[in-house]
Each structure stands twice: as structure tokens, then as C-alpha cells.
N, C-alpha and C positions, 0 to 999 in steps of 0.2 A: 037518886032523879037523876039524869045530867043533864045540860045545860050550861050555854054559855056563858047566862045573862049572871053581867056583874055585879046586881043588886041583886039577883036572889044567891050571889055563893058571898054575897057579903054578911050574910044575915046573921047576926048573933050565934054564938053553937056550928053554924057550920061544918065539915069534915068533910077539904076535899080532899080527892082521891084520880094520882093523875097515875095515868096507864104506862108504864117503864117496858121495855120488853123486856125485864128479872118481873113485873107483876104491879102491885100498887105503890102510888108511895102517897102520902101523903103533906100536904104542901099549903101554903099561905093564900090568902087573894093574893100577895101582889108580887108573889113566885110562878103563876098564872101567864102564857103564853097568849091569855086572853086580856087579859087586865092590863098588860104590857103595852099589844095592843092597842087597847081602848086610850089609854094615859099619851101617848108619843099623839095616837087619835086629835085627845082634844084638847092636847098641850098646843097643837099648831095644823090645823085642820087645810088649813091650804099646801101648807109645806107637804103633809103628810098625803095627798094628793097627789101632787105635783110627785113625789118622790113615786110614789103606785102605780102612776103613770106616761113615767119618764125612759122612753126609747134604754134599754142593755146595752146598747151595740157599744 
């Protein structure tokens, strides 16, 4: 099953596989980019959105 749901990824016994250029690699929930993204957002929603919308110039 492919999912980006942190709730499904956190199910006990879940095996998380990350697709890499070398094939599949097993990763922990906290190692996934999606978990880090959600963590950053929930830690500071206003700052996260402001940074995402900031002009890159």
C-alpha cells in the first residue's frame, strides 16, 4: 500500500519502504521526509506557512 498518511505509517508492525535510486530501503517513521514535514508544520504552523509562501528572491 502506498500512503503518505502519518497515522497509517505509525501503525504498530508497519514496514515502511522508501524508494531510492538503488531500490527499496526500509526506514523508520521518523526518518521519512513526510514525517519531518508534518512535524515542522505542527511545531509552528504560522512560521511554516510563512516560510513556504516567502518570496525566494
